[in-house]
N, CA and C atoms as a LAMMPS dump frame, in Angstrom:
ITEM: TIMESTEP
0
ITEM: NUMBER OF ATOMS
402
ITEM: BOX BOUNDS ff ff ff
-5.0000000000000000e+02 5.0000000000000000e+02
-5.0000000000000000e+02 5.0000000000000000e+02
-5.0000000000000000e+02 5.0000000000000000e+02
ITEM: ATOMS id mol type element x y z
1 1 1 N 160.901 -87.266 -97.299
2 1 2 C 159.87 -87.674 -96.513
3 1 3 C 160.144 -88.934 -95.758
4 2 1 N 160.069 -89.095 -94.587
5 2 2 C 160.503 -90.342 -94.012
6 2 3 C 159.404 -91.423 -94.25
7 3 1 N 159.821 -92.684 -93.785
8 3 2 C 158.776 -93.756 -94.129
9 3 3 C 158.181 -93.792 -93.001
10 4 1 N 156.916 -94.205 -92.865
11 4 2 C 155.982 -94.328 -91.839
12 4 3 C 156.322 -95.698 -90.953
13 5 1 N 156.472 -95.467 -89.936
14 5 2 C 156.708 -96.726 -88.943
15 5 3 C 155.641 -97.504 -88.7
16 6 1 N 155.678 -98.99 -88.893
17 6 2 C 154.603 -99.824 -88.554
18 6 3 C 154.776 -99.966 -86.893
19 7 1 N 153.511 -100.316 -86.551
20 7 2 C 153.638 -100.507 -85.001
21 7 3 C 153.664 -102.077 -84.892
22 8 1 N 154.41 -102.509 -83.865
23 8 2 C 154.534 -103.875 -83.687
24 8 3 C 153.891 -104.305 -82.476
25 9 1 N 153.24 -105.391 -82.324
26 9 2 C 152.681 -106.049 -81.472
27 9 3 C 153.66 -107.06 -80.769
28 10 1 N 153.478 -107.411 -79.253
29 10 2 C 154.104 -108.193 -78.691
30 10 3 C 153.359 -109.515 -78.839
31 11 1 N 154.092 -110.426 -78.807
32 11 2 C 153.625 -111.956 -78.83
33 11 3 C 154.217 -112.499 -77.586
34 12 1 N 153.796 -113.776 -77.173
35 12 2 C 154.245 -114.405 -76.077
36 12 3 C 155.481 -115.245 -76.437
37 13 1 N 155.442 -115.365 -77.738
38 13 2 C 156.675 -116.291 -78.141
39 13 3 C 157.791 -115.227 -78.88
40 14 1 N 158.878 -115.423 -78.831
41 14 2 C 159.98 -114.384 -79.141
42 14 3 C 160.567 -115.071 -80.413
43 15 1 N 160.891 -114.645 -81.41
44 15 2 C 161.604 -115.378 -82.38
45 15 3 C 163.281 -115.367 -81.915
46 16 1 N 164.066 -116.195 -82.504
47 16 2 C 165.495 -116.355 -82.357
48 16 3 C 166.332 -115.088 -82.378
49 17 1 N 165.75 -114.419 -83.264
50 17 2 C 166.536 -113.251 -83.611
51 17 3 C 166.502 -111.692 -82.917
52 18 1 N 165.644 -112.091 -81.969
53 18 2 C 165.355 -111.127 -80.75
54 18 3 C 164.305 -109.859 -81.217
55 19 1 N 163.679 -110.057 -82.515
56 19 2 C 162.745 -108.81 -82.776
57 19 3 C 161.276 -109.367 -82.517
58 20 1 N 160.651 -108.359 -82.436
59 20 2 C 159.085 -109.082 -82.071
60 20 3 C 158.412 -109.235 -83.301
61 21 1 N 157.408 -110.122 -83.094
62 21 2 C 156.573 -110.458 -84.527
63 21 3 C 155.776 -109.196 -84.532
64 22 1 N 155.612 -109.181 -86.13
65 22 2 C 154.698 -108.212 -86.376
66 22 3 C 153.101 -108.649 -86.805
67 23 1 N 152.279 -108.069 -86.409
68 23 2 C 150.961 -108.447 -86.812
69 23 3 C 150.198 -107.833 -87.821
70 24 1 N 149.473 -108.4 -88.691
71 24 2 C 149.087 -107.813 -89.901
72 24 3 C 147.688 -107.022 -89.445
73 25 1 N 147.447 -106.003 -89.815
74 25 2 C 146.442 -105.019 -89.79
75 25 3 C 145.374 -105.41 -90.585
76 26 1 N 144.35 -106.178 -90.29
77 26 2 C 143.147 -106.606 -91.211
78 26 3 C 142.296 -105.635 -91.093
79 27 1 N 141.063 -105.355 -92.223
80 27 2 C 140.115 -104.448 -92.027
81 27 3 C 139.062 -105.303 -91.131
82 28 1 N 138.37 -104.369 -90.319
83 28 2 C 137.054 -104.806 -89.743
84 28 3 C 136.065 -105.563 -90.405
85 29 1 N 135.915 -105.248 -91.617
86 29 2 C 134.762 -105.599 -92.304
87 29 3 C 135.258 -105.848 -93.854
88 30 1 N 134.915 -106.879 -94.589
89 30 2 C 135.056 -106.958 -95.879
90 30 3 C 134.282 -105.845 -96.601
91 31 1 N 134.703 -105.934 -98.005
92 31 2 C 134.083 -105.075 -98.748
93 31 3 C 132.596 -105.353 -99.265
94 32 1 N 132.269 -106.702 -99.162
95 32 2 C 130.915 -107.324 -99.282
96 32 3 C 130.081 -107.075 -98.055
97 33 1 N 130.713 -106.804 -96.996
98 33 2 C 129.869 -106.658 -95.807
99 33 3 C 129.376 -105.342 -95.78
100 34 1 N 130.292 -104.356 -96.266
101 34 2 C 130.093 -102.767 -96.112
102 34 3 C 128.96 -102.535 -97.12
103 35 1 N 128.954 -103.456 -98.282
104 35 2 C 127.953 -102.863 -99.407
105 35 3 C 126.691 -103.584 -99.002
106 36 1 N 126.674 -104.291 -98.22
107 36 2 C 125.149 -105.216 -97.865
108 36 3 C 124.103 -104.443 -97.738
109 37 1 N 124.103 -103.285 -96.868
110 37 2 C 122.916 -102.525 -96.745
111 37 3 C 122.492 -101.83 -97.923
112 38 1 N 123.481 -101.263 -98.895
113 38 2 C 122.921 -100.656 -100.03
114 38 3 C 122.195 -101.652 -101.063
115 39 1 N 122.764 -102.91 -101.108
116 39 2 C 122.296 -103.893 -101.858
117 39 3 C 120.952 -104.302 -101.462
118 40 1 N 120.75 -104.233 -100.037
119 40 2 C 119.452 -104.669 -99.494
120 40 3 C 118.52 -103.599 -99.694
121 41 1 N 118.968 -102.238 -99.518
122 41 2 C 117.93 -101.382 -99.82
123 41 3 C 117.384 -101.25 -101.266
124 42 1 N 118.311 -101.614 -102.272
125 42 2 C 117.839 -101.813 -103.592
126 42 3 C 117.179 -102.842 -103.878
127 43 1 N 117.262 -103.858 -103.104
128 43 2 C 116.49 -105.144 -103.28
129 43 3 C 115.045 -105.016 -102.739
130 44 1 N 114.856 -104.053 -101.393
131 44 2 C 113.521 -103.602 -101.1
132 44 3 C 112.917 -102.735 -101.986
133 45 1 N 113.606 -101.89 -102.734
134 45 2 C 112.808 -100.804 -103.511
135 45 3 C 112.53 -101.399 -104.821
136 46 1 N 113.164 -102.552 -105.023
137 46 2 C 112.794 -103.242 -106.366
138 46 3 C 111.527 -104.281 -106.093
139 47 1 N 111.509 -104.937 -104.928
140 47 2 C 110.396 -105.688 -104.552
141 47 3 C 109.096 -104.98 -103.777
142 48 1 N 109.096 -103.756 -103.525
143 48 2 C 108.075 -103.274 -102.606
144 48 3 C 106.889 -103.065 -103.379
145 49 1 N 106.741 -102.702 -104.576
146 49 2 C 105.597 -102.473 -105.307
147 49 3 C 104.646 -103.965 -105.338
148 50 1 N 105.36 -105.332 -105.728
149 50 2 C 104.99 -106.253 -105.684
150 50 3 C 104.438 -106.582 -104.456
151 51 1 N 105.271 -106.5 -103.235
152 51 2 C 104.907 -106.723 -101.816
153 51 3 C 103.555 -106.123 -101.578
154 52 1 N 103.43 -104.866 -102.103
155 52 2 C 102.358 -104 -101.715
156 52 3 C 101.313 -104.525 -102.247
157 53 1 N 101.261 -105.099 -103.58
158 53 2 C 99.859 -105.683 -104.137
159 53 3 C 99.442 -106.821 -103.34
160 54 1 N 100.451 -107.78 -102.811
161 54 2 C 100.209 -108.747 -102.222
162 54 3 C 99.621 -108.423 -100.888
163 55 1 N 99.849 -107.141 -100.112
164 55 2 C 99.291 -106.862 -98.914
165 55 3 C 98.23 -106.161 -98.869
166 56 1 N 97.827 -105.654 -99.941
167 56 2 C 96.728 -104.574 -100.292
168 56 3 C 95.41 -105.237 -99.563
169 57 1 N 94.983 -106.422 -99.829
170 57 2 C 93.809 -107.03 -99.2
171 57 3 C 93.719 -107.137 -97.765
172 58 1 N 95.106 -107.359 -97.295
173 58 2 C 95.07 -107.034 -95.618
174 58 3 C 95.277 -105.938 -95.125
175 59 1 N 95.678 -104.963 -96.031
176 59 2 C 95.561 -103.449 -95.459
177 59 3 C 94.352 -102.948 -95.51
178 60 1 N 93.325 -103.432 -96.164
179 60 2 C 92.011 -102.968 -96.39
180 60 3 C 91.245 -103.159 -95.274
181 61 1 N 91.578 -104.428 -94.384
182 61 2 C 90.992 -104.905 -93.163
183 61 3 C 91.722 -104.177 -91.744
184 62 1 N 92.663 -103.679 -91.967
185 62 2 C 93.427 -102.909 -90.729
186 62 3 C 92.655 -101.725 -90.697
187 63 1 N 92.317 -101.535 -89.236
188 63 2 C 91.395 -100 -88.875
189 63 3 C 92.644 -98.929 -88.798
190 64 1 N 93.405 -98.643 -89.56
191 64 2 C 94.86 -97.994 -89.515
192 64 3 C 94.589 -96.573 -90.252
193 65 1 N 93.357 -96.317 -90.99
194 65 2 C 92.973 -94.986 -91.487
195 65 3 C 94.144 -94.982 -92.901
196 66 1 N 94.715 -93.82 -92.997
197 66 2 C 95.558 -93.601 -93.959
198 66 3 C 96.91 -94.247 -93.851
199 67 1 N 97.203 -94.867 -92.857
200 67 2 C 98.452 -95.531 -92.49
201 67 3 C 98.481 -97.061 -92.649
202 68 1 N 97.285 -97.475 -93.044
203 68 2 C 97.085 -98.908 -92.782
204 68 3 C 98.076 -99.666 -93.945
205 69 1 N 98.359 -99.205 -95.07
206 69 2 C 99.313 -99.948 -95.875
207 69 3 C 100.477 -99.935 -95.34
208 70 1 N 101.209 -98.947 -94.589
209 70 2 C 102.411 -98.795 -93.847
210 70 3 C 102.239 -99.767 -92.951
211 71 1 N 101.364 -99.913 -92.081
212 71 2 C 101.369 -100.908 -90.939
213 71 3 C 101.29 -102.289 -91.669
214 72 1 N 100.451 -102.593 -92.48
215 72 2 C 100.581 -103.888 -93.343
216 72 3 C 102.016 -104.145 -93.672
217 73 1 N 102.526 -103.188 -94.46
218 73 2 C 103.87 -103.685 -95.139
219 73 3 C 104.752 -103.732 -93.888
220 74 1 N 104.888 -102.896 -92.886
221 74 2 C 105.773 -103.218 -91.684
222 74 3 C 105.533 -104.519 -91.038
223 75 1 N 104.22 -105.167 -91.095
224 75 2 C 104.113 -106.521 -90.715
225 75 3 C 104.482 -107.525 -91.505
226 76 1 N 104.326 -107.13 -92.942
227 76 2 C 104.807 -108.181 -93.708
228 76 3 C 106.577 -108.398 -93.896
229 77 1 N 107.209 -107.062 -93.753
230 77 2 C 108.597 -107.276 -93.578
231 77 3 C 109.194 -107.845 -92.363
232 78 1 N 108.421 -107.599 -91.133
233 78 2 C 108.362 -108.385 -89.697
234 78 3 C 108.703 -109.827 -90.092
235 79 1 N 107.584 -110.311 -90.851
236 79 2 C 107.315 -111.847 -91.009
237 79 3 C 108.39 -112.349 -91.841
238 80 1 N 109.036 -111.76 -93.003
239 80 2 C 110.065 -111.936 -93.884
240 80 3 C 111.233 -112.102 -93.101
241 81 1 N 111.597 -111.126 -92.386
242 81 2 C 112.651 -110.995 -91.467
243 81 3 C 112.572 -112.172 -90.41
244 82 1 N 111.655 -112.543 -89.886
245 82 2 C 111.805 -113.556 -88.989
246 82 3 C 111.879 -114.938 -89.458
247 83 1 N 111.131 -115.383 -90.74
248 83 2 C 111.012 -116.774 -91.033
249 83 3 C 111.926 -116.82 -92.152
250 84 1 N 112.293 -116.05 -93.217
251 84 2 C 113.07 -116.225 -94.17
252 84 3 C 114.438 -115.668 -94.101
253 85 1 N 114.743 -114.686 -93.245
254 85 2 C 115.896 -113.748 -93.2
255 85 3 C 116.835 -114.53 -92.437
256 86 1 N 116.484 -115.606 -91.673
257 86 2 C 117.556 -116.373 -90.904
258 86 3 C 118.193 -117.358 -92.088
259 87 1 N 117.346 -117.791 -93.131
260 87 2 C 118.02 -118.737 -94.043
261 87 3 C 118.721 -117.959 -95.084
262 88 1 N 118.439 -116.575 -95.498
263 88 2 C 118.814 -116.021 -96.539
264 88 3 C 119.207 -114.633 -95.939
265 89 1 N 120.503 -114.089 -95.648
266 89 2 C 120.605 -113.032 -95.034
267 89 3 C 120.439 -111.722 -95.711
268 90 1 N 120.711 -111.988 -96.996
269 90 2 C 120.392 -110.477 -97.491
270 90 3 C 118.942 -110.354 -97.926
271 91 1 N 118.078 -111.212 -97.793
272 91 2 C 116.68 -110.861 -97.797
273 91 3 C 116.158 -110.581 -96.214
274 92 1 N 116.858 -110.973 -95.349
275 92 2 C 116.629 -110.36 -93.881
276 92 3 C 117.107 -109.038 -93.936
277 93 1 N 118.215 -108.681 -94.421
278 93 2 C 118.731 -107.58 -94.399
279 93 3 C 117.751 -106.364 -95.15
280 94 1 N 117.155 -106.782 -96.1
281 94 2 C 116.353 -106.094 -97.049
282 94 3 C 114.89 -105.83 -96.194
283 95 1 N 114.693 -106.919 -95.389
284 95 2 C 113.343 -107.006 -94.976
285 95 3 C 113.58 -105.949 -93.626
286 96 1 N 114.639 -105.734 -93.007
287 96 2 C 115.073 -105.008 -91.781
288 96 3 C 115.06 -103.491 -92.342
289 97 1 N 115.557 -103.169 -93.809
290 97 2 C 115.359 -101.899 -94.312
291 97 3 C 113.979 -101.447 -94.487
292 98 1 N 113.316 -102.408 -95.099
293 98 2 C 111.612 -102.185 -95.169
294 98 3 C 111.287 -101.612 -93.682
295 99 1 N 111.429 -102.366 -92.827
296 99 2 C 110.877 -102.04 -91.551
297 99 3 C 111.371 -100.575 -91.264
298 100 1 N 112.371 -100.313 -91.332
299 100 2 C 112.92 -98.894 -91.019
300 100 3 C 112.309 -97.903 -92.135
301 101 1 N 112.044 -98.119 -93.177
302 101 2 C 111.481 -97.303 -94.321
303 101 3 C 109.96 -97.104 -93.892
304 102 1 N 109.144 -98.288 -93.726
305 102 2 C 107.768 -98.034 -93.242
306 102 3 C 107.545 -97.369 -91.887
307 103 1 N 108.433 -97.549 -90.787
308 103 2 C 108.349 -97.015 -89.682
309 103 3 C 108.692 -95.325 -89.738
310 104 1 N 109.67 -94.951 -90.863
311 104 2 C 109.818 -93.691 -91.145
312 104 3 C 108.564 -93.144 -91.719
313 105 1 N 107.858 -93.578 -92.521
314 105 2 C 106.72 -93.253 -93.383
315 105 3 C 105.582 -93.05 -92.209
316 106 1 N 105.525 -93.869 -91.357
317 106 2 C 104.353 -93.828 -90.44
318 106 3 C 104.649 -92.573 -89.495
319 107 1 N 106.057 -92.373 -88.888
320 107 2 C 106.507 -91.201 -88.187
321 107 3 C 106.204 -90.03 -89.023
322 108 1 N 106.576 -90.09 -90.229
323 108 2 C 106.188 -88.677 -91.011
324 108 3 C 104.65 -88.314 -90.927
325 109 1 N 103.812 -89.257 -91.244
326 109 2 C 102.444 -88.948 -91.277
327 109 3 C 102.004 -88.481 -89.946
328 110 1 N 102.249 -89.161 -88.835
329 110 2 C 102.003 -88.806 -87.574
330 110 3 C 102.637 -87.313 -87.132
331 111 1 N 103.934 -87.094 -87.437
332 111 2 C 104.279 -85.734 -87.352
333 111 3 C 103.627 -84.62 -87.872
334 112 1 N 103.151 -85.021 -89.175
335 112 2 C 102.502 -84.132 -90.092
336 112 3 C 101.082 -83.581 -89.687
337 113 1 N 100.553 -84.439 -88.789
338 113 2 C 99.268 -84.354 -88.091
339 113 3 C 98.247 -84.847 -89.061
340 114 1 N 98.737 -85.629 -90.212
341 114 2 C 97.586 -86.258 -91.071
342 114 3 C 97.301 -87.473 -90.715
343 115 1 N 97.549 -88.236 -89.432
344 115 2 C 97.083 -89.331 -89.112
345 115 3 C 95.549 -89.384 -88.778
346 116 1 N 94.794 -89.871 -89.451
347 116 2 C 93.234 -90.006 -89.336
348 116 3 C 92.749 -91.668 -89.478
349 117 1 N 92.28 -91.94 -88.291
350 117 2 C 91.861 -93.552 -88.112
351 117 3 C 90.711 -93.754 -89.07
352 118 1 N 89.729 -92.804 -89.104
353 118 2 C 88.613 -93.159 -90.001
354 118 3 C 88.534 -92.709 -91.423
355 119 1 N 89.938 -92.514 -92.077
356 119 2 C 90.077 -92.173 -93.298
357 119 3 C 89.654 -93.259 -94.237
358 120 1 N 89.683 -94.46 -93.954
359 120 2 C 89.133 -95.644 -94.925
360 120 3 C 88.051 -95.804 -94.794
361 121 1 N 87.125 -95.385 -93.942
362 121 2 C 85.847 -95.792 -93.852
363 121 3 C 84.878 -94.56 -93.782
364 122 1 N 85.117 -93.585 -94.453
365 122 2 C 84.32 -92.087 -94.494
366 122 3 C 83.248 -92.324 -95.815
367 123 1 N 82.446 -91.765 -95.351
368 123 2 C 81.094 -91.838 -96.147
369 123 3 C 80.785 -90.611 -96.848
370 124 1 N 80.024 -90.366 -97.795
371 124 2 C 79.514 -89.172 -98.453
372 124 3 C 78.303 -88.658 -97.345
373 125 1 N 78.444 -87.21 -97.13
374 125 2 C 77.218 -86.976 -96.2
375 125 3 C 76.399 -86.354 -97.357
376 126 1 N 76.923 -85.798 -98.43
377 126 2 C 75.849 -85.281 -99.259
378 126 3 C 75.164 -86.345 -99.952
379 127 1 N 73.68 -86.192 -99.968
380 127 2 C 72.865 -87.361 -100.447
381 127 3 C 72.441 -86.981 -101.853
382 128 1 N 73.039 -86.031 -102.45
383 128 2 C 72.743 -85.631 -103.786
384 128 3 C 71.84 -84.373 -104.001
385 129 1 N 71.437 -83.879 -102.964
386 129 2 C 70.701 -82.68 -102.957
387 129 3 C 71.401 -81.349 -103.232
388 130 1 N 71.144 -80.732 -104.206
389 130 2 C 71.935 -79.384 -104.623
390 130 3 C 70.776 -78.458 -104.679
391 131 1 N 71.24 -77.215 -103.995
392 131 2 C 70.283 -75.998 -104.133
393 131 3 C 71.012 -74.956 -105.078
394 132 1 N 70.125 -74.457 -105.786
395 132 2 C 70.517 -73.281 -106.771
396 132 3 C 69.936 -72.04 -106.202
397 133 1 N 70.849 -70.936 -106.432
398 133 2 C 70.079 -69.611 -105.943
399 133 3 C 69.674 -69.064 -107.273
400 134 1 N 68.722 -68.402 -107.529
401 134 2 C 68.654 -67.807 -108.399
402 134 3 C 67.367 -67.011 -108.903
């Protein structure tokens, strides 16, 4: 089996021997950059429960019904991405991943038809009266 030929790239300056200079083929992204989304998703998964506990008092005040917690988490992730993500890129990527996850959760609830704005403020209609037949 013959060896594979390497492609050469012409450059403006030619060496004195008459051959073209070879250019190195580098990868477009390093391995660290290609694994960053996976690390960011794991980081978001590890911190989501703690963040949900911090955001739950705000979620109780949002009139979003059964998706109020997703809306609050989306807002928290947006704020983290905007203010902290510029200084620490892995946290910004984790917040971006969190925004995508929460948007997917909101879309799944709306697509299933389970979106109910008044779900958080329902009151019991039955006042304790029960009738027995007999």
